[in-house]
C-alpha positions in Angstrom: -109.4 -34.4 119.8 -110.4 -31.7 117.3 -106.9 -30.3 117.3 -105.4 -33.7 116.7 -107.9 -34.3 113.8 -106.9 -31.0 112.2 -103.2 -31.8 112.6 -103.8 -35.3 111.1 -105.7 -33.8 108.1 -103.0 -31.3 107.5 -100.5 -34.1 107.5 -102.5 -36.0 105.0 -102.7 -33.0 102.7 -98.9 -32.4 103.0 -98.2 -36.0 102.2 -100.5 -35.8 99.2 -98.7 -32.7 97.9 -95.3 -34.5 98.3 -96.6 -37.6 96.4 -98.1 -35.4 93.6 -94.8 -33.4 93.3 -92.8 -36.6 93.2 -95.1 -38.1 90.6 -94.8 -34.9 88.6 -91.1 -35.0 88.6 -91.0 -38.7 87.5 -93.5 -38.0 84.8 -91.4 -35.2 83.4 -88.1 -37.1 83.7 -89.3 -40.4 82.3 -92.1 -39.4 79.8 -91.1 -39.6 76.1 -92.9 -36.3 75.7 -90.3 -34.6 77.9 -87.1 -36.1 76.6 -85.6 -32.6 75.8 -86.1 -31.5 79.4 -84.9 -34.8 80.8 -81.7 -34.6 78.6 -81.1 -31.0 79.7 -81.5 -32.1 83.4 -79.1 -35.0 83.1 -76.4 -33.4 80.9 -76.4 -30.2 83.1 -76.0 -32.2 86.3 -73.4 -34.6 84.9 -71.2 -31.9 83.5 -71.0 -30.1 86.9 -68.6 -31.5 89.4 -70.9 -30.5 92.3 -74.3 -31.6 91.1 -74.0 -35.1 89.5 -75.9 -36.5 92.4 -79.1 -34.9 91.1 -79.0 -37.0 88.0 -78.0 -40.1 89.9 -81.0 -39.6 92.3 -83.5 -40.3 89.5 -81.6 -42.4 86.9 -79.5 -45.5 86.8 -75.9 -45.4 85.6 -77.0 -47.2 82.5 -79.7 -44.6 81.8 -77.3 -41.7 82.4 -74.7 -43.2 80.1 -77.3 -43.7 77.3 -78.6 -40.1 77.7 -75.0 -38.7 77.6 -74.1 -40.7 74.5 -77.3 -39.6 72.7 -76.4 -36.0 73.2 -72.7 -36.0 72.5 -70.9 -34.0 69.9 -69.6 -35.9 66.9 -65.8 -36.0 66.4 -64.7 -34.9 63.0 -62.2 -37.1 61.2 -60.9 -34.0 59.4 -58.8 -31.1 60.5 -59.6 -27.6 59.2 -59.1 -27.1 55.5 -57.0 -23.9 55.7 -57.3 -23.3 52.0 -61.1 -22.9 52.3 -60.7 -19.7 54.3 -60.0 -16.6 52.1 -59.1 -13.8 54.5 -60.3 -10.5 53.1 -58.0 -7.5 52.6 -58.2 -5.5 55.8 -55.4 -3.0 55.4 -57.6 0.1 55.2 -59.1 1.5 58.4 -62.6 1.3 57.0 -62.4 -2.5 56.8 -60.3 -3.1 60.0 -63.2 -3.1 62.3 -64.8 -4.8 65.4 -68.5 -5.2 65.4 -70.3 -5.6 68.7 -73.6 -7.6 68.8 -76.0 -8.3 71.7 -77.2 -11.9 71.7 -80.3 -13.4 73.2 -82.2 -16.6 73.1 -84.5 -18.9 75.1 -83.3 -18.3 78.7 -80.0 -16.7 77.9 -78.2 -13.5 76.9 -74.7 -12.9 75.6 -72.4 -10.9 73.4 -70.7 -11.4 70.1 -67.7 -9.6 68.7 -67.0 -9.8 64.9 -63.4 -9.1 64.1 -62.7 -8.2 60.5 -58.9 -8.7 60.7 -58.1 -12.2 62.1 -54.4 -11.4 62.3 -55.2 -9.1 65.1 -56.3 -12.0 67.3 -53.6 -13.6 69.5 -53.1 -15.7 72.6 -52.2 -14.0 75.9 -51.2 -16.0 78.9 -50.3 -15.7 82.6 -46.7 -14.9 83.4 -46.9 -17.4 86.2 -48.0 -20.4 84.2 -47.9 -23.5 86.4 -48.4 -21.5 89.5 -51.1 -18.9 89.1 -53.3 -17.4 86.4 -54.3 -13.8 85.6 -57.7 -12.1 85.4 -58.6 -10.9 81.9 -59.2 -7.3 83.3 -55.5 -7.2 84.4 -54.2 -8.3 81.0 -56.4 -5.8 79.2 -55.4 -3.0 81.6 -51.7 -3.7 81.2 -51.7 -3.2 77.4 -53.2 -0.1 75.8 -53.0 -1.7 72.4 -55.6 -4.3 73.2 -59.2 -3.7 72.1 -60.9 -6.9 73.3 -60.4 -10.3 74.9 -62.1 -13.4 76.1 -61.1 -16.4 78.2 -59.6 -19.3 76.2 -58.2 -22.7 77.3 -59.1 -24.8 80.3 -57.1 -25.4 83.4 -56.9 -27.9 86.2 -59.1 -27.5 89.3 -56.2 -26.1 91.4 -57.8 -24.1 94.2 -59.2 -21.6 91.7 -55.7 -20.2 90.9 -56.0 -21.0 87.2 -52.3 -21.6 87.0 -52.1 -25.1 85.5 -53.4 -25.2 81.9 -55.0 -28.3 80.4 -53.0 -29.2 77.3 -50.7 -26.7 75.5 -50.4 -23.0 74.9 -48.7 -21.6 71.8 -48.2 -17.8 71.6 -46.4 -15.6 69.1 -45.0 -18.7 67.3 -43.5 -20.3 70.4 -44.6 -23.2 72.7 -45.0 -21.6 76.1 -46.6 -24.6 77.8 -46.9 -28.3 77.0 -44.7 -31.0 75.4 -43.4 -30.6 71.9 -44.1 -34.2 70.9 -47.5 -34.7 72.6 -50.7 -34.5 70.5 -53.3 -32.0 71.7 -56.8 -30.9 70.7 -56.0 -27.5 69.4 -58.0 -24.3 68.8 -55.4 -22.4 66.9 -54.6 -19.6 64.5 -52.1 -19.5 61.7 -49.8 -16.6 60.9 -52.2 -15.6 58.2 -55.2 -15.5 60.6 -56.9 -18.8 59.8 -58.7 -20.5 62.7 -57.4 -24.1 62.7 -59.1 -26.9 64.6 -57.6 -30.3 64.9 -55.3 -32.7 66.8 -51.6 -31.8 66.5 -48.4 -32.0 68.3 -46.9 -28.5 68.9 -44.1 -29.5 66.5 -46.6 -30.3 63.8 -48.6 -27.1 64.5 -45.6 -24.8 64.3 -44.4 -26.5 61.1 -47.7 -25.6 59.4 -47.6 -22.0 60.4 -49.7 -22.0 63.6 -48.6 -19.2 65.8 -51.3 -19.1 68.5 -53.1 -22.1 70.1 -54.8 -23.3 73.3 -56.3 -26.7 74.1 -60.0 -27.2 74.5 -63.0 -29.0 72.9 -65.4 -30.0 71.5 -65.3 -28.5 68.0 -68.7 -27.4 66.9 -68.3 -26.7 63.2 -65.6 -28.2 61.1 -65.2 -27.2 57.4 -68.8 -26.0 57.3 -70.2 -29.2 58.9 -72.1 -28.9 62.2 -70.9 -31.5 64.7 -74.2 -31.6 66.7 -76.9 -33.1 64.5 -79.1 -34.4 67.4 -79.5 -33.6 71.1 -78.1 -30.7 73.0 -74.4 -31.5 72.8 -74.1 -33.3 76.1 -72.8 -30.5 78.2 -76.1 -29.2 79.6 -76.9 -25.6 80.2 -74.1 -23.3 81.4 -72.2 -20.1 80.7 -70.3 -20.5 77.4 -67.4 -19.0 75.5 -66.7 -19.9 71.9 -64.6 -18.8 68.9 -65.5 -19.1 65.2 -64.5 -17.9 61.7 -66.4 -17.1 58.5 -65.2 -18.2 55.1 -63.9 -14.6 54.4 -61.8 -14.7 57.6 -63.8 -12.8 60.2 -63.3 -14.0 63.7 -66.4 -14.5 65.9 -65.9 -14.3 69.7 -69.0 -15.3 71.7 -69.9 -15.3 75.3 -73.2 -16.5 76.9 -73.9 -15.7 80.5 -75.5 -18.4 82.8 -76.3 -19.7 86.2 -78.1 -16.4 87.1 -81.9 -17.1 87.2 -83.9 -14.0 86.2 -81.1 -12.8 84.0 -79.5 -15.6 82.1 -79.6 -19.3 82.8 -77.1 -20.4 80.2 -76.9 -22.1 76.8 -76.3 -25.6 75.5 -73.5 -26.4 73.0 -76.3 -26.7 70.4 -77.3 -23.2 71.1 -73.8 -22.0 70.6 -73.5 -23.9 67.4 -76.7 -22.4 66.1 -75.5 -18.9 66.9 -72.2 -19.5 65.2 -74.0 -20.8 62.1 -76.3 -17.8 62.1 -73.3 -15.5 61.8 -71.7 -17.5 59.1 -69.1 -19.6 60.9 -67.3 -22.1 58.7 -65.3 -23.4 61.7 -66.1 -23.0 65.3 -65.0 -24.4 68.7 -66.1 -24.4 72.3 -63.8 -22.7 74.8 -63.7 -23.0 78.6 -67.0 -21.8 80.0 -68.8 -21.8 83.3 -67.4 -19.3 85.8 -64.4 -18.7 83.4 -66.6 -17.0 80.8 -65.6 -13.4 80.4 -65.4 -10.7 77.7 -63.9 -7.2 77.6 -64.3 -4.7 74.8 -63.1 -1.1 74.7 -62.2 -1.2 78.3 -65.6 -2.4 79.4 -66.7 -5.8 80.9 -69.3 -7.0 78.4 -70.8 -9.8 80.5 -71.6 -10.9 84.0 -69.3 -13.7 85.1 -71.1 -16.3 87.2 -68.5 -16.8 89.8 -69.3 -15.5 93.3 -65.9 -13.7 93.4 -66.2 -12.2 89.9 -63.7 -13.1 87.3 -61.6 -16.2 87.5 -57.8 -16.3 87.3 -57.0 -17.7 83.8 -54.0 -19.4 82.2 -54.8 -18.2 78.7 -57.0 -15.7 76.8 -57.7 -14.7 73.2 -57.0 -11.0 72.8 -57.6 -8.6 69.9 -55.2 -5.8 69.0 -56.6 -2.4 68.1 
């Protein structure tokens, strides 16, 4: 009888712990004092293909929709004002530089490259587009003239081969993937090195001097205006890659590691926007992130990709010539 009573008492204690834990979770998720954490929880879960059930476990579809809308990035009605960017003269070796900066914040670490000559930045792409992507390390190793690179546009979930890009790819002044008459959300560079963000058809893009472009979104800063004025940006916490440009033409390439507790959990889009603003970005855009996030500089892998198999196969990359 004594053993039964002890077992019963242990059961009561265990049940009380479960109730307390559940009560604590619901307090955090529903209390107005914890809206920031609630929003991070929901947006992180809903932007992951494999973990949306976590948000749906605690919230109704109506609540989830409201949370996602309250954190979304504004859509600019403007395209980039190309004339606002005055690219500095970088003809001398002393001004043609790449600066490397370690980045850290609340729960994340990353790396930033500041490229003084924007005309050195180009789009590289897999030579098997539509079938299979390439790893950035392969692209970097195949060309001794490349100093740096990051992943760029997104791709379809095609058994992790990275072969089917989302949207279009323009490289070296030619459309290499996509339809000439279809409008795409472009992260692009002109022949003078101006980062151009907007919705164009490839025909329109090529006509205005765009020579390099991939498709991705959202845009974070457009003509000096931050697109996230409230909330976290709606994409939760994750590894991030982004590109930006200062008013004097410097290109900013940013990666933030994530999904690695004890090292770096990841960043929100608002975090990325804040970093870009801190380093003077007049225009900035989000690029493909998650397990795709990767950066090389001077032959070295600068971050820790979150994928269990290391780097992903990619359809496109932004690369920097020496």
